[in-house]
N, C-alpha and C positions, 0 to 999 in steps of 0.2 A: 339681611341675608348675604353672607359672603360666599360667593361662587366663584370658581375658577374661570377667569376671563378666557383663558386658553380653551377649556372645555366649551364654553358657550361659543366661541369662535369655531371650534371644529364642529359643532351641531349645525351652526349655520351653513358652513361650507359644505357639510355632507347633505344638508337640506337643497341647497341650490344645485348640487352635483345631480341629486335625485330628480329634481324638476327638469334639469337638461336632458338626462337621460330619457325621461318619460316622453318629452317633446321630440328628441332624436328618433325614438322608437314609434313615433306616430300615435302617442297616448296609450301605447300598450304597456298594461302593468303587469302582465305576465311574462315579459322578457327576462332571461335570466340575469341581465346586468341590472335591470331594475329592481328585481328582487333582492339581488345581492347587495346593491346600494341601500335599498330600504332596510334590510337586516342590519347593515353597518350603522345607519341612522338610529335604528332602534336601540342598539347596544349603546350608543352615545347617549341617548335620551334616558336609558336606564341607568347609566352611570351618574347622570345628573340627578335623578330621583333618590338614587341611593345616598349621594353626598347631601342632597337637601333634607332627607329623612334623618341621615345621623347628625347633621347639625342642628335640627329642630330638636331632636332628644337631648344633645348637650345642653342646649338652652332651657330645657325643662328641668335639669338637675340642679 
């Protein structure tokens, strides 16, 4: 499976940032900054899944 290394790196950076924000806000998952970063990470993961799904379909053809 060929995935964009850039996308994988962006996901990892966003994950680390989310973890740091949670720690910074005392473990609070409801802080607006944490929610915003979580949504950004979700979007990157969704992009990864769409790319993976399209590559899987292309191999089936």
